[in-house]
N, CA, C and O of each residue as an XYZ file, in Angstrom:
460
protein
N       0.831     -1.199      0.000
C       0.000      0.000      0.000
C       0.869      1.254      0.000
O       1.959      1.288      0.572
N       0.347      2.272     -0.659
C       1.023      3.570     -0.710
C       0.027      4.628     -0.252
O      -1.121      4.648     -0.697
N       0.471      5.496      0.631
C      -0.356      6.616      1.066
C       0.216      7.908      0.493
O       1.429      8.114      0.465
N      -0.680      8.762      0.043
C      -0.278     10.022     -0.590
C      -0.979     11.180      0.102
O      -2.187     11.138      0.332
N      -0.220     12.202      0.429
C      -0.787     13.384      1.069
C      -0.373     14.619      0.274
O       0.811     14.932      0.151
N      -1.373     15.309     -0.259
C      -1.118     16.497     -1.077
C      -1.233     17.763     -0.239
O      -1.907     17.786      0.790
N      -0.570     18.805     -0.694
C      -0.692     20.122     -0.076
C      -0.321     21.180     -1.106
O       0.293     20.879     -2.130
N      -0.700     22.419     -0.821
C      -0.267     23.525     -1.657
C      -1.325     24.169     -2.527
O      -1.042     25.154     -3.208
N      -2.535     23.640     -2.521
C      -3.580     24.260     -3.320
C      -4.032     25.577     -2.726
O      -3.603     25.967     -1.640
N      -4.912     26.262     -3.460
C      -5.419     27.523     -2.959
C      -6.009     28.373     -4.061
O      -6.256     27.908     -5.174
N      -6.230     29.637     -3.722
C      -6.793     30.610     -4.656
C      -5.669     31.518     -5.152
O      -4.885     32.044     -4.363
N      -5.605     31.689     -6.449
C      -4.568     32.533     -7.048
C      -5.171     33.297     -8.214
O      -6.108     32.828     -8.859
N      -4.631     34.468     -8.478
C      -5.105     35.268     -9.600
C      -4.526     34.745    -10.913
O      -3.469     34.115    -10.917
N      -5.206     34.999    -12.016
C      -4.645     34.614    -13.318
C      -3.244     35.192    -13.499
O      -2.980     36.349    -13.172
N      -2.360     34.359    -14.026
C      -0.967     34.739    -14.191
C      -0.092     34.415    -13.002
O       1.131     34.530    -13.079
N      -0.701     34.013    -11.907
C       0.046     33.699    -10.695
C       0.624     32.298    -10.700
O       0.531     31.564    -11.684
N       1.228     31.948     -9.568
C       1.905     30.662     -9.436
C       1.488     29.956     -8.149
O       1.128     30.592     -7.159
N       1.545     28.640     -8.189
C       1.359     27.790     -7.029
C       2.284     26.597     -7.160
O       2.649     26.198     -8.265
N       2.664     26.023     -6.009
C       3.408     24.770     -6.024
C       2.668     23.741     -5.188
O       2.392     23.953     -4.008
N       2.356     22.626     -5.824
C       1.729     21.509     -5.128
C       2.795     20.505     -4.701
O       3.792     20.296     -5.393
N       2.560     19.893     -3.547
C       3.457     18.854     -3.045
C       2.653     17.593     -2.763
O       1.484     17.658     -2.384
N       3.291     16.457     -2.951
C       2.662     15.167     -2.660
C       3.695     14.284     -1.985
O       4.692     13.903     -2.600
N       3.459     13.957     -0.720
C       4.379     13.115      0.033
C       3.859     11.686      0.058
O       2.704     11.440      0.406
N       4.716     10.753     -0.310
C       4.349      9.339     -0.347
C       4.926      8.608      0.858
O       6.016      8.930      1.331
N       4.186      7.628      1.342
C       4.664      6.767      2.422
C       4.117      5.368      2.199
O       3.213      5.166      1.388
N       4.664      4.416      2.913
C       4.246      3.031      2.740
C       5.224      2.283      1.850
O       6.436      2.374      2.047
N       4.715      1.552      0.879
C       5.556      0.720     -0.004
C       6.148      1.547     -1.132
O       5.914      1.271     -2.308
N       6.909      2.555     -0.767
C       7.419      3.504     -1.760
C       8.460      2.878     -2.673
O       8.679      3.366     -3.781
N       9.104      1.807     -2.229
C      10.126      1.173     -3.059
C       9.522      0.562     -4.322
O      10.245      0.300     -5.283
N       8.203      0.332     -4.335
C       7.525     -0.259     -5.485
C       7.071      0.769     -6.522
O       6.648      0.403     -7.618
N       7.159      2.046     -6.177
C       6.650      3.096     -7.070
C       7.583      3.270     -8.258
O       8.784      3.478     -8.087
N       7.022      3.184     -9.475
C       7.849      3.428    -10.656
C       7.483      4.722    -11.359
O       8.221      5.181    -12.231
N       6.358      5.314    -10.994
C       5.990      6.605    -11.572
C       5.027      7.316    -10.629
O       4.238      6.684     -9.927
N       5.109      8.625    -10.628
C       4.156      9.440     -9.886
C       3.677     10.556    -10.796
O       4.322     10.885    -11.792
N       2.547     11.129    -10.446
C       2.039     12.163    -11.309
C       0.919     12.955    -10.684
O       0.500     12.715     -9.551
N       0.448     13.912    -11.467
C      -0.670     14.756    -11.074
C      -1.766     14.678    -12.132
O      -1.504     14.713    -13.334
N      -2.973     14.574    -11.656
C      -4.157     14.604    -12.500
C      -5.069     15.685    -11.931
O      -4.902     16.116    -10.790
N      -6.032     16.117    -12.738
C      -6.977     17.103    -12.242
C      -8.373     16.817    -12.769
O      -8.562     16.183    -13.807
N      -9.342     17.313    -12.007
C     -10.738     17.136    -12.402
C     -11.495     18.418    -12.109
O     -11.617     18.845    -10.961
N     -12.000     19.018    -13.177
C     -12.820     20.215    -13.063
C     -14.286     19.803    -12.941
O     -14.649     18.695    -13.335
N     -15.131     20.682    -12.400
C     -16.548     20.343    -12.244
C     -17.176     19.952    -13.578
O     -17.026     20.660    -14.574
N     -17.868     18.840    -13.590
C     -18.542     18.384    -14.787
C     -17.650     17.764    -15.840
O     -18.116     17.432    -16.931
N     -16.373     17.603    -15.530
C     -15.441     17.026    -16.505
C     -14.781     15.777    -15.949
O     -14.797     15.524    -14.744
N     -14.197     14.999    -16.861
C     -13.483     13.796    -16.441
C     -12.101     14.157    -15.897
O     -11.536     15.203    -16.218
N     -11.587     13.276    -15.079
C     -10.238     13.459    -14.572
C      -9.259     13.333    -15.726
O      -9.391     12.440    -16.563
N      -8.275     14.225    -15.774
C      -7.317     14.233    -16.863
C      -5.891     14.306    -16.344
O      -5.626     14.826    -15.260
N      -4.990     13.773    -17.142
C      -3.578     13.814    -16.792
C      -3.048     15.233    -16.911
O      -3.368     15.951    -17.858
N      -2.236     15.628    -15.940
C      -1.538     16.909    -15.996
C      -0.057     16.677    -16.300
O       0.488     17.230    -17.255
N       0.582     15.850    -15.468
C       2.010     15.577    -15.646
C       2.369     14.320    -14.875
O       1.786     14.029    -13.830
N       3.330     13.580    -15.398
C       3.859     12.409    -14.698
C       5.379     12.445    -14.742
O       5.982     13.134    -15.565
N       5.981     11.683    -13.834
C       7.430     11.578    -13.811
C       7.800     10.170    -13.374
O       7.230      9.640    -12.420
N       8.756      9.564    -14.073
C       9.172      8.206    -13.736
C      10.202      8.238    -12.602
O      10.704      9.297    -12.226
N      10.500      7.056    -12.073
C      11.506      6.976    -11.017
C      12.871      7.424    -11.523
O      13.729      7.833    -10.741
N      13.065      7.343    -12.837
C      14.310      7.811    -13.428
C      14.333      9.298    -13.715
O      15.361      9.841    -14.120
N      13.190      9.967    -13.506
C      13.146     11.414    -13.662
C      12.623     11.910    -15.002
O      12.708     13.104    -15.289
N      12.085     11.021    -15.828
C      11.572     11.446    -17.131
C      10.163     12.007    -16.982
O       9.259     11.300    -16.537
N       9.966     13.283    -17.354
C       8.643     13.889    -17.214
C       7.789     13.747    -18.481
O       8.298     13.533    -19.582
N       6.505     13.873    -18.284
C       5.545     13.880    -19.381
C       4.453     14.871    -19.017
O       3.982     14.886    -17.880
N       4.045     15.705    -19.980
C       3.082     16.758    -19.697
C       1.909     16.713    -20.675
O       2.051     16.315    -21.831
N       0.764     17.128    -20.182
C      -0.360     17.388    -21.069
C      -0.025     18.618    -21.899
O       0.660     19.528    -21.433
N      -0.514     18.634    -23.129
C      -0.223     19.771    -24.016
C      -0.687     21.093    -23.402
O      -0.064     22.135    -23.609
N      -1.775     21.039    -22.655
C      -2.360     22.271    -22.109
C      -1.485     22.934    -21.045
O      -1.685     24.107    -20.731
N      -0.525     22.205    -20.491
C       0.302     22.784    -19.420
C       1.779     22.877    -19.797
O       2.576     23.408    -19.024
N       2.151     22.377    -20.957
C       3.557     22.430    -21.375
C       4.056     23.867    -21.400
O       3.389     24.765    -21.913
N       5.237     24.063    -20.838
C       5.825     25.391    -20.796
C       5.384     26.229    -19.614
O       5.959     27.285    -19.351
N       4.357     25.765    -18.892
C       3.866     26.501    -17.726
C       4.051     25.717    -16.436
O       4.331     26.307    -15.393
N       3.901     24.414    -16.488
C       4.001     23.557    -15.304
C       5.285     22.744    -15.365
O       5.749     22.366    -16.441
N       5.848     22.481    -14.193
C       7.030     21.641    -14.094
C       6.839     20.625    -12.975
O       6.531     20.984    -11.839
N       7.027     19.355    -13.313
C       6.941     18.303    -12.308
C       8.350     17.892    -11.911
O       9.239     17.808    -12.758
N       8.550     17.641    -10.640
C       9.854     17.204    -10.153
C       9.663     16.234     -9.000
O       8.590     16.151     -8.402
N      10.734     15.499     -8.701
C      10.627     14.455     -7.677
C      11.851     14.511     -6.789
O      12.977     14.563     -7.284
N      11.646     14.500     -5.490
C      12.724     14.499     -4.518
C      12.709     13.160     -3.804
O      11.890     12.923     -2.916
N      13.624     12.288     -4.200
C      13.620     10.919     -3.680
C      13.878     10.881     -2.173
O      13.297     10.057     -1.468
N      14.736     11.757     -1.681
C      15.093     11.743     -0.258
C      13.879     12.000      0.627
O      13.798     11.499      1.748
N      12.931     12.793      0.108
C      11.729     13.113      0.874
C      10.514     12.330      0.393
O       9.412     12.516      0.910
N      10.706     11.450     -0.598
C       9.593     10.685     -1.182
C       8.458     11.617     -1.582
O       7.286     11.338     -1.331
N       8.827     12.723     -2.206
C       7.869     13.771     -2.534
C       7.957     14.144     -4.004
O       9.041     14.194     -4.585
N       6.808     14.404     -4.589
C       6.743     14.918     -5.950
C       6.089     16.293     -5.894
O       5.166     16.526     -5.113
N       6.577     17.190     -6.727
C       6.099     18.563     -6.759
C       5.522     18.898     -8.125
O       5.892     18.301     -9.136
N       4.620     19.854     -8.138
C       4.114     20.412     -9.393
C       4.173     21.932     -9.255
O       3.367     22.540     -8.551
N       5.136     22.524     -9.937
C       5.252     23.984     -9.973
C       4.374     24.489    -11.115
O       4.569     24.121    -12.273
N       3.417     25.327    -10.777
C       2.456     25.817    -11.760
C       2.626     27.327    -11.903
O       2.395     28.081    -10.957
N       3.026     27.750    -13.078
C       3.212     29.172    -13.377
C       2.223     29.615    -14.444
O       1.622     28.790    -15.132
N       2.061     30.924    -14.574
C       1.166     31.489    -15.590
C      -0.205     30.820    -15.555
O      -0.742     30.425    -16.590
N      -0.751     30.701    -14.375
C      -2.017     29.993    -14.210
C      -3.156     30.711    -14.905
O      -3.202     31.939    -14.967
N      -4.076     29.910    -15.427
C      -5.238     30.414    -16.153
C      -6.510     29.956    -15.448
O      -6.490     28.966    -14.717
N      -7.606     30.661    -15.659
C      -8.872     30.215    -15.046
C      -9.226     28.774    -15.394
O      -9.824     28.066    -14.583
N      -8.861     28.338    -16.595
C      -9.170     26.967    -16.998
C      -8.326     25.920    -16.285
O      -8.557     24.722    -16.452
N      -7.352     26.357    -15.492
C      -6.590     25.422    -14.666
C      -7.317     25.101    -13.354
O      -6.877     24.244    -12.587
N      -8.414     25.786    -13.108
C      -9.182     25.546    -11.888
C      -9.708     24.110    -11.862
O     -10.382     23.665    -12.790
N      -9.389     23.401    -10.790
C      -9.781     21.998    -10.658
C      -9.313     21.470     -9.308
O      -8.575     22.134     -8.580
N      -9.758     20.270     -8.999
C      -9.160     19.523     -7.893
C      -7.992     18.732     -8.477
O      -8.152     17.995     -9.450
N      -6.845     18.890     -7.887
C      -5.635     18.219     -8.354
C      -5.348     17.011     -7.469
O      -5.324     17.112     -6.242
N      -5.132     15.867     -8.116
C      -4.903     14.613     -7.413
C      -3.504     14.083     -7.698
O      -3.055     14.069     -8.843
N      -2.836     13.656     -6.662
C      -1.558     12.985     -6.812
C      -1.798     11.498     -7.072
O      -2.740     10.904     -6.546
N      -0.936     10.917     -7.885
C      -1.067      9.507     -8.262
C       0.281      8.819     -8.146
O       1.314      9.401     -8.478
N       0.270      7.583     -7.675
C       1.484      6.771     -7.634
C       1.193      5.425     -8.263
O       0.181      4.792     -7.963
N       2.081      4.994     -9.131
C       1.915      3.734     -9.850
C       2.912      2.701     -9.333
O       4.110      2.971     -9.238
N       2.399      1.505     -8.996
C       3.255      0.354     -8.740
C       2.864     -0.708     -9.753
O       1.819     -0.570    -10.388
N       3.643     -1.751     -9.936
C       3.346     -2.728    -10.989
C       1.947     -3.326    -10.937
O       1.414     -3.721    -11.973
N       1.346     -3.402     -9.764
C       0.069     -4.088     -9.648
C      -1.091     -3.179     -9.258
O      -2.219     -3.652     -9.116
N      -0.838     -1.901     -9.086
C      -1.929     -1.054     -8.587
C      -1.589      0.420     -8.803
O      -0.465      0.776     -9.156
N      -2.584      1.249     -8.581
C      -2.407      2.700     -8.610
C      -3.051      3.279     -7.363
O      -4.082      2.788     -6.903
N      -2.442      4.321     -6.820
C      -2.937      4.945     -5.606
C      -3.162      6.433     -5.835
O      -2.487      7.067     -6.646
N      -4.137      6.977     -5.094
C      -4.524      8.376     -5.257
C      -4.514      9.090     -3.920
O      -4.800      8.506     -2.874
N      -4.175     10.374     -3.981
C      -4.321     11.227     -2.815
C      -5.753     11.712     -2.708
O      -6.608     11.367     -3.524
N      -6.000     12.522     -1.681
C      -7.363     12.982     -1.419
C      -7.756     14.163     -2.285
O      -8.935     14.504     -2.376
N      -6.773     14.792     -2.924
C      -7.051     15.930     -3.794
C      -6.860     17.259     -3.095
O      -7.072     17.378     -1.888
N      -6.461     18.250     -3.861
C      -6.309     19.608     -3.341
C      -6.881     20.584     -4.366
O      -6.610     20.475     -5.562
N      -7.668     21.529     -3.885
C      -8.360     22.456     -4.775
C      -7.429     23.566     -5.226
O      -6.728     24.179     -4.420
N      -7.435     23.814     -6.535
C      -6.743     24.962     -7.115
C      -7.784     25.811     -7.816
O      -8.493     25.330     -8.701
N      -7.878     27.066     -7.427
C      -8.836     27.983     -8.026
C      -8.087     29.191     -8.573
O      -7.368     29.876     -7.845
N      -8.267     29.441     -9.861
C      -7.619     30.578    -10.517
C      -8.706     31.569    -10.888
O      -9.517     31.320    -11.780
N      -8.711     32.696    -10.190
C      -9.780     33.656    -10.376
C      -9.334     35.031     -9.898
O      -8.548     35.162     -8.960
N      -9.861     36.055    -10.572
C      -9.574     37.425    -10.143
C     -10.671     37.920     -9.207
O     -10.613     39.055     -8.734
């Protein structure tokens, strides 16, 4: 089992920045990838960014050039630095961890981009 705890969401004006954090605990040695997904009201959950244990990132086209995912192995934490935020980035952001036999999710953190 893997437990994930997210933090860092909040309200920000368009053009602003936020950094999300996700701390993993439990069977962390089995994790081969972690990532962030988001779900806006009335929409399906979508991929935002993922990063492998080797550090290779992958981004949704909608966030390329604005968001950066990174992973700190010593703290078992993955980060999502979000810059140039837009109102359409408003959603609940979920942390995800992948192991060979399962996937785990955090509880979600709200990000609201509004003036």
